[in-house]
N, C-alpha and C positions, 0 to 999 in steps of 0.2 A: 454432434459437433464431430464423432467419430467417424461418421461417414465420408464427410466432406474434408477432414483432414486425408482418409483414408484412401479416398475417388483418384486419384495420380495413380497410385499402387494396382487397385483394380484394372482402371483399364490398360497400365501395362501387361494385365493378362487379358486382355483384350474381351473384354467387360464393354458393353455396349451402352445397355443404361442400369439404373439403380433407381427403384423408386421407394418411396418408404412412406405407411400412412401414420397420416398425423390428425390430432383435434380428436372430437368424440361427437357421437349423435347429431346433428342436425348442420357440425360445422366440419366434422369428417372430409378428411381430401387425400391425395395424394399429394406427395411433394418429389418432382424430378430433382433427386441426388445431382446426376449429371451434366444436366443445364445449370442449376445454381451454382456449381463448382468451377462454371468457365464463365460465369455473367460476368459482366463487364466491372459491376459495382464489389463482385466478393472474388475473383477469381483464384490462382491456382494461390501466388503468395501471401492474400490476407489469409486464406483456407490452413495454411499451413502455420498459420499463429493464431489461429481461434482457438486450440487447446489451452494455448495459452493464458488466452485471453479470458477463455472464461472460467477457469480455474484461478485467477487473480480477482475476478471481481466477483467473486461468489458461486460454490459447486457444491456437489454434496458432500465434497472432502475439506472446502475452506468456509469463511466468513466472507457475507459481502460487502464489496467494496463499492459504492457508485453505482452507477446502474448499466445495463447491457449496451442501451444506447450511447450512454455519454463514454464507453468502452472503446466501441466501434469508430467513434468520433473522435479520438483520443489520438491519434496515428499509430496503431498498435504494429505497423509494417514498421516504422521508424526505428524505434523501442525495443521489440519483442523479437526480432529476427534471431536472433542465437540462445534464447530461454529453452535451457535442457537439451542444447545441443552436444554438451562439453559438459563434465562432471570432476574435471579438476578444478582445483580450490583456486586456481585465479579465473576459470570460466564462470564458478558461480558464483564469485564476488562481483564479477562484470557483468554478468546479471542481476543481479539483488539491486547494483547500481541501478542500471538501466529502468528497470520493474517499479522501483521506487521512483524515479523520473515521470512513467509513462501511468504512476497512479495519483502520483499528484496531479497529472492532466484531465486523471477522470474523475477527479474530486472539484478540481478547479481549472476547466479550460482556460488556455492562453496566458495563466501566472506563471510567472517567472521564477519561483521558486523550484527548487531543486530534490528539497527532500520532505519529510512527513514534519519534522522539526521547525523547518524554515516556515511552511505551510501555515502549521500550526501558530506561531508569532505573527504573520500576516495577515490570518481567518480573526484572532482576537485585539489586533490592533485597526485595523481597517474595512474589517469584514461583517458581516450584520448579526454573527455570533453573540447571544445572550448571555452566556452563561462557558465556563471553559469546561460541563460536562459533556457540550454539545461539540467541542475541538475533533478533530479527526484522532486517530490514534499517533502518540509518538512513531520517531525513526524505527528505536530498537523494537515494537509491537510490529510494527511495517514489516519489519525484516523477517521475523518469526514466519509472518504471516506469508511472505513472498518466498520462502523456504517450502511450506507446506506445498505453496501452488507450484513451486520449480519438480517437487518428487511428486504430485499425482501426474504432472503432463510429462514428465520421462518416463512415468511407467505406461500412462496411453500412448506417447509416441513409439514405445517401443512392444507393444501387444504382438507383435507379427513377428520380432526378432526374436530367434529361441538362444543367442549367445550373447542378448547384451547382460549386461552384468547388473547385480541385484541392489539396489540403493539401502541403505541402513536408516527406517524412517526414526530411528534417536539422534537422526542425525541433521534431522531439519524438522525441527521446529515441533518436533513431539517427545512426550514421557508416555512408557508404559504403565501402566495402573493393573496390576493382575492381568487379565488378558485382552485390555483395550487400549488403545492408541489413545490418548488424551493433549492437547494442544495446549503446547508451554505457553502462560501467560506470565507477561511482564508485571511482578508484583515489587513493587518498594514502600516500607515504611514510612509511614508521616504521621505527625500531630492530628487526633480531632479537629474535623474539621472551621469547629467553634475556637480552636487554640492557634489557628494559623493568621498571621498580622496578616491582611488585605494588602495588597499589591498599592502603590500609592499613586493618586490623582493628582500630584502635585507636577509641574513644569519643570521647577528644576531643583525643589526639595532643599530651599535654603532655610526655610524654618521647621520648628515641631509639628505645623499642619502635616508634613510628611512624614506617613504612617512607619515608614522603613527606618526613617531617622529618629523616631523618637521611640520606636523597640531597641533601636543598637544594631540595625541590619543593615547589610549592601542593598541597594536596588538592581531588581533585576530586569528583563529585557520584556517582562509582561506591566512594567510599570511606566508611567505616561512621561517620566523624565525622559526614557531612551529613544521617544519619536520623535523628541524635541532636542536631545545631543545637548541638554546641561543637565548635569548635574551635579549639585553640591552636598551633595549627602558626606559629612565628614569621614562614615565608617564605608562610604564605595573606596575596593583597591583602587590600584593603579591606571589596573585595565579597566576600562570604560566600556567597555564589549560585552561579554554576557559573566557574570559574576556569581555564576550558579555556584558554586562549591560553598559559597559562603553565607548563602541565605534559603532554610531548609524550606521555604513556599517553594522553593522551584520544584522540589520533589511531587509537590503536590498535584503543581501546574503540569 
């Protein structure tokens, strides 16, 4: 990844060819970096985003999200052109927003969702997800992942820049424990699983067969009534969108 990204700089220094040995034993071969970097299916523009693609979808520094094949098919040039190009607060916020859209496509290409929270909702209601444990991470979690990927990408993009400012990893999704950097995890307290009221399967919540209604709780976006648009649960607030704060079940989901 690094050699493909830096090839254009090596070429500016009049390097004509660059070969790297890959594989092992019978599969050992030499890869022409100078050709791959300019191939019509890769090209300089794609190579400029490869570091971001690599760290966003799983590297030695970050967790795995999707597959590398899916990552390359999800329009990285469209979403990741500005990743780690600037370190102002606004630039980082814009980068996080675009990177989250990109990772949504890596997980579910062609989906209209823009955030992981929206994707979780869609997959729960309309996908083949058998359990909430199989859902992708929340937006809060994925944003911390993106920050860590941003940090790693920025460091690698500026290896040859002696004047590059040093970023504080503690501001990019890490905490320090003794001499180690540990990824921050989103931890939310919730009751034991067997004490949680399951989301209701009622289409309109007009009877006490609605589990939320019988428990005196408002319905949430994961309840079936939300997909029908009709909810007669008297404990619902006037806001019929997502009453997350009224129902402790949400924090588990």
